[in-house]
C-alpha positions as CSV (number, residue, x, y, z in Angstrom):
1,M,72.5,-63.5,-151.1
2,D,70.9,-65.0,-154.3
3,Q,69.1,-63.0,-157.0
4,S,65.6,-63.6,-155.7
5,T,66.5,-62.4,-152.2
6,A,68.2,-59.3,-153.6
7,I,65.2,-58.5,-155.7
8,A,62.9,-59.0,-152.7
9,D,64.9,-56.5,-150.6
10,E,65.0,-53.9,-153.3
11,F,61.3,-54.4,-154.1
12,N,60.2,-53.9,-150.5
13,Q,61.7,-50.5,-150.6
14,Q,59.7,-49.6,-153.7
15,F,56.5,-50.9,-152.3
16,P,57.0,-50.7,-148.5
17,N,53.3,-51.1,-147.4
18,E,49.8,-51.9,-148.5
19,Q,48.9,-48.3,-149.3
20,A,51.7,-48.1,-152.0
21,C,50.6,-51.4,-153.5
22,A,46.9,-50.4,-153.5
23,A,47.7,-47.1,-155.2
24,A,49.7,-48.9,-158.0
25,L,46.9,-51.5,-158.4
26,Y,44.3,-48.7,-158.6
27,Q,46.3,-47.1,-161.4
28,A,46.7,-50.4,-163.3
29,R,43.0,-51.2,-163.0
30,W,41.7,-47.7,-163.7
31,P,44.4,-45.8,-165.7
32,K,41.8,-43.2,-166.8
33,G,40.2,-42.9,-163.5
34,F,37.6,-45.0,-161.6
35,R,34.7,-46.4,-163.4
36,C,31.9,-48.3,-161.6
37,P,32.0,-51.9,-162.9
38,A,28.2,-52.0,-162.7
39,C,27.1,-48.7,-164.4
40,G,30.3,-47.1,-165.6
41,S,29.9,-43.9,-163.6
42,P,33.1,-42.1,-162.8
43,R,31.7,-40.6,-159.6
44,F,32.4,-42.3,-156.3
45,Y,32.9,-42.1,-152.5
46,I,35.7,-43.7,-150.6
47,L,34.8,-45.8,-147.6
48,K,37.8,-46.4,-145.3
49,S,36.2,-48.5,-142.6
50,R,37.8,-51.8,-143.9
51,R,41.4,-53.0,-144.3
52,R,41.3,-52.0,-147.9
53,P,39.2,-48.9,-148.9
54,L,35.9,-49.5,-150.8
55,F,34.9,-47.3,-153.7
56,E,31.1,-46.7,-153.6
57,C,29.4,-45.5,-156.8
58,A,27.8,-42.1,-156.3
59,S,25.0,-42.8,-158.8
60,P,21.7,-42.9,-156.8
61,R,20.5,-45.8,-158.8
62,C,23.6,-47.9,-158.3
63,R,25.6,-47.5,-155.1
64,R,27.8,-50.4,-156.0
65,Q,30.7,-50.9,-153.6
66,T,34.0,-52.1,-155.2
67,S,37.3,-52.9,-153.7
68,V,40.6,-52.3,-155.5
69,T,41.1,-56.1,-155.8
70,A,37.5,-57.0,-157.0
71,G,37.6,-58.2,-160.6
72,T,41.3,-59.1,-160.4
73,I,43.2,-62.4,-159.7
74,M,43.6,-61.2,-156.1
75,E,39.8,-61.0,-155.4
76,G,38.9,-62.8,-152.2
77,S,42.5,-63.4,-151.2
78,R,43.6,-62.8,-147.6
79,T,47.2,-62.5,-148.6
80,P,48.5,-58.9,-148.3
81,L,48.9,-57.0,-151.5
82,S,52.6,-56.4,-150.7
83,K,53.1,-60.2,-150.9
84,W,51.2,-60.4,-154.2
85,F,53.2,-57.6,-155.6
86,L,56.5,-59.3,-154.6
87,A,55.2,-62.5,-156.3
88,F,54.5,-60.4,-159.5
89,R,58.1,-59.2,-159.4
90,L,59.7,-62.6,-158.7
91,L,57.7,-64.4,-161.4
92,S,58.5,-61.7,-163.9
93,Q,62.3,-61.9,-163.3
94,S,64.4,-63.8,-165.7
95,G,64.0,-67.5,-164.9
96,G,60.9,-67.0,-162.7
97,I,60.9,-68.8,-159.3
98,S,59.7,-72.1,-157.9
99,S,56.7,-72.3,-155.5
100,V,59.0,-73.7,-152.8
101,R,61.4,-70.7,-153.0
102,L,58.5,-68.3,-153.3
103,S,56.8,-69.6,-150.2
104,R,60.0,-68.8,-148.2
105,L,60.4,-65.3,-149.6
106,L,56.7,-64.5,-149.0
107,D,56.6,-66.3,-145.7
108,V,53.4,-68.2,-146.7
109,T,52.6,-71.9,-147.0
110,Y,53.7,-73.9,-150.0
111,K,50.0,-74.3,-151.0
112,T,49.4,-70.5,-150.9
113,A,52.6,-69.8,-152.9
114,W,51.6,-72.5,-155.5
115,L,48.1,-71.0,-155.8
116,I,49.4,-67.5,-156.2
117,S,51.9,-68.6,-158.9
118,H,49.2,-70.3,-160.9
119,K,46.8,-67.4,-160.6
120,I,49.6,-65.2,-162.0
121,R,50.2,-67.7,-164.8
122,I,46.5,-67.4,-165.8
123,A,47.1,-63.6,-166.2
124,M,50.1,-64.4,-168.3
125,Q,47.9,-66.8,-170.4
126,Q,45.5,-63.9,-171.0
127,E,48.3,-61.8,-172.5
128,E,49.5,-64.7,-174.6
129,E,46.0,-65.3,-176.0
130,S,45.4,-61.6,-176.6
131,E,47.5,-61.4,-179.8
132,Q,47.9,-63.8,-182.7
133,L,51.2,-64.4,-184.5
134,Q,51.5,-62.2,-187.5
135,G,53.8,-61.6,-190.5
136,F,56.2,-64.4,-191.3
137,V,55.4,-67.3,-188.9
138,R,57.5,-70.4,-188.4
139,I,55.8,-73.5,-187.0
140,E,58.1,-76.1,-185.2
141,P,56.9,-79.3,-183.4
142,F,59.2,-80.4,-180.6
143,H,59.2,-82.4,-177.4
144,Y,59.7,-81.8,-173.7
145,G,61.1,-84.5,-171.5
146,L,64.1,-86.7,-171.0
147,V,65.6,-88.4,-174.1
148,Y,66.1,-91.6,-172.0
149,Y,62.3,-92.0,-172.0
150,M,61.4,-91.3,-175.6
151,D,58.0,-92.9,-175.2
152,A,57.1,-90.5,-172.3
153,L,58.0,-87.2,-174.1
154,Q,55.4,-84.5,-174.3
155,P,54.8,-83.3,-177.8
156,L,54.6,-79.5,-178.2
157,V,54.2,-76.9,-180.9
158,L,56.4,-73.8,-181.1
159,G,55.0,-70.9,-183.2
160,A,57.2,-67.9,-183.8
161,A,56.8,-64.6,-185.7
162,M,60.1,-63.9,-187.3
163,D,61.6,-60.5,-188.0
164,S,63.6,-59.5,-191.1
165,Q,66.8,-60.6,-189.4
166,G,65.5,-64.1,-188.8
167,N,65.0,-63.7,-185.1
168,P,61.7,-64.3,-183.2
169,S,59.7,-61.2,-182.4
170,R,56.8,-63.1,-180.6
171,V,56.6,-66.8,-179.6
172,L,53.8,-69.1,-178.5
173,M,54.2,-72.6,-177.2
174,H,51.2,-75.0,-177.3
175,Q,50.5,-78.4,-175.7
176,P,48.1,-80.1,-178.1
177,H,45.0,-82.0,-177.0
178,P,45.6,-85.7,-176.6
179,S,43.2,-86.4,-179.4
180,E,45.6,-84.6,-181.7
181,V,48.6,-86.8,-180.8
182,N,49.5,-90.4,-181.6
183,D,49.9,-92.0,-178.2
184,K,52.6,-94.5,-179.1
185,S,54.7,-92.4,-181.4
186,R,54.2,-89.2,-179.4
187,K,53.9,-87.3,-182.7
188,I,51.3,-84.6,-183.3
189,N,48.8,-85.3,-186.1
190,P,48.5,-82.8,-189.0
191,D,45.1,-81.8,-187.6
192,G,46.8,-80.8,-184.3
193,I,49.2,-78.5,-186.1
194,Q,46.4,-76.9,-188.1
195,S,44.4,-76.4,-185.0
196,F,47.2,-74.4,-183.5
197,V,47.5,-72.3,-186.8
198,R,43.8,-71.6,-186.9
199,S,43.6,-70.4,-183.3
200,R,47.0,-68.7,-182.7
201,V,48.1,-67.5,-186.1
202,S,46.7,-64.5,-188.1
203,E,44.9,-65.6,-191.3
204,H,47.1,-63.0,-193.1
205,A,50.4,-64.5,-191.9
206,A,52.8,-66.3,-194.2
207,V,53.2,-69.7,-192.4
208,V,56.1,-71.9,-192.9
209,H,56.1,-75.5,-191.5
210,R,59.3,-77.3,-190.8
211,S,59.8,-80.2,-193.2
212,Q,62.1,-83.2,-192.8
213,E,64.5,-81.6,-195.1
214,S,64.7,-78.1,-193.5
215,R,66.7,-77.2,-190.5
216,T,65.3,-75.4,-187.4
217,P,66.7,-71.8,-187.2
218,K,69.2,-71.5,-184.5
219,P,67.2,-68.9,-182.4
220,L,64.3,-71.4,-182.3
221,M,66.6,-74.3,-181.4
222,T,67.9,-72.1,-178.5
223,L,64.3,-71.5,-177.3
224,K,63.5,-75.3,-177.4
225,Y,66.5,-76.0,-175.3
226,A,65.9,-73.1,-173.0
227,V,62.4,-74.0,-172.1
228,G,63.3,-77.6,-171.3
229,Y,66.3,-76.6,-169.2
230,W,64.2,-74.0,-167.3
231,L,61.5,-76.5,-166.5
232,N,63.9,-79.1,-165.3
233,S,66.4,-76.8,-163.4
234,T,63.8,-74.6,-161.7
235,F,61.0,-77.0,-161.0
236,H,62.7,-80.4,-161.4
237,G,60.3,-81.3,-164.2
238,I,56.7,-80.5,-164.8
239,G,53.9,-83.0,-165.4
240,A,51.5,-82.9,-168.3
241,K,48.5,-81.5,-166.4
242,H,50.0,-78.1,-165.7
243,L,52.6,-78.0,-168.4
244,Q,50.7,-75.4,-170.5
245,A,50.7,-72.9,-167.7
246,Y,54.4,-73.0,-167.4
247,L,54.8,-72.7,-171.2
248,N,52.7,-69.5,-171.0
249,E,54.9,-68.2,-168.2
250,F,58.1,-68.8,-170.3
251,C,56.6,-67.2,-173.4
252,F,55.3,-64.2,-171.4
253,R,58.8,-63.2,-170.3
254,Q,60.3,-63.9,-173.8
255,N,57.7,-61.7,-175.5
256,A,58.2,-59.0,-173.0
257,S,61.9,-59.0,-173.7
258,Y,61.3,-58.9,-177.5
259,R,59.2,-55.8,-177.0
260,G,61.9,-54.0,-174.9
261,H,59.9,-53.9,-171.7
262,G,63.0,-54.6,-169.7
263,S,61.5,-56.1,-166.5
264,P,58.0,-57.2,-167.4
265,F,56.6,-56.4,-164.0
266,G,54.5,-53.5,-165.2
267,L,53.0,-55.5,-168.0
268,L,52.2,-58.3,-165.6
269,L,50.7,-56.0,-163.1
270,N,48.3,-54.7,-165.7
271,W,47.2,-58.1,-166.7
272,C,46.8,-59.3,-163.1
273,A,44.6,-56.2,-162.5
274,T,42.3,-57.1,-165.4
275,T,42.2,-60.9,-165.2
276,R,39.2,-62.3,-163.2
277,R,39.6,-64.4,-160.1
278,Q,40.3,-68.1,-160.5
279,T,39.6,-70.6,-157.7
280,Y,41.7,-73.5,-156.5
281,R,39.1,-75.9,-157.7
282,T,39.2,-74.4,-161.2
283,I,43.0,-74.5,-161.4
284,T,43.2,-78.1,-160.2
285,R,40.3,-79.5,-162.1
286,P,41.0,-82.6,-164.2
287,R,42.5,-81.9,-167.7
288,P,42.8,-84.3,-170.6
289,V,46.4,-85.5,-171.0
290,L,48.2,-88.2,-172.9
291,T,48.0,-91.8,-171.6
292,V,51.0,-92.7,-169.6
293,P,53.4,-94.9,-171.7
294,W,53.3,-98.0,-169.4
295,I,49.5,-98.3,-169.9
296,T,49.8,-98.0,-173.7
297,Q,52.4,-100.8,-173.6
298,G,50.3,-103.0,-171.3
299,L,52.9,-102.8,-168.5
300,T,52.9,-101.7,-164.9
301,R,54.9,-98.6,-163.9
302,N,57.7,-100.6,-162.4
303,Q,57.9,-102.9,-165.4
304,W,58.2,-99.9,-167.7
305,R,60.9,-98.4,-165.5
306,G,62.7,-101.7,-165.5
307,K,62.5,-101.9,-169.2
308,H,64.3,-98.5,-169.6
309,L,66.8,-99.4,-166.9
310,T,67.7,-102.5,-168.8
311,L,68.2,-100.5,-172.0
312,L,70.3,-97.9,-170.3
313,C,72.6,-100.5,-168.7
314,S,73.0,-102.6,-171.8
């Protein structure tokens, strides 16, 4: 029995049915008690005529009906809450889980598992964007990809708030916009680094950029290696279009561990309960990415592969 299967068996005992999941989701969404999303009234009636109970505002001028999943990433989903909750747990475990493996454990189609995973990653993104890096911040450019294909590497930025012991206390990883990267060299322009600093680093932070003379601190070198290994070993590589979503997932778990959350399931549940629904169309919409290297070199894909094969064999 692998780790994910063992976690699923244990978790199903903690949340054995829809009622247990609905109660936990209610608490995560309204920790201080129900509030009507339309008028803010705390008074409500419970309507139990549907699969999931509805909360009807008791204000005579409102009468808004709200389900426990409305206003969350689960809104409109036909997938049972118990399967959503298990997905929360499996994506919050160390190393996460692939959509292929998740589809088997949830007993859903691959497309459903993939969509659930990406909706959860959007909630993780909300947490990552909720707090800037503060204090002493180290900025490190790095690349994701195979060293055999240097011209196809994806340039990234690692920002880390460092504690007094020289260890990261919060990390963020960013995929710059293609306009901030030199297509041929795959190096981030200075404006791309500054764009990250302006948006993700507190203006009061002491920012240190890696220079050619300085060495990357060992904890950050470990992070760079770990994210690449995780992407390749768990998912067999990730393309540029959705790379940022996976970087958010990696950083979410890292930051939860730095804060001593243990398993970040509870933190993830809270963010999933307060992150608005995203549709398949929104998640799969086109995104600007770097031009593939064979086009920048005026080659076909097969010619580009042949070029690298020749170099590897020589």
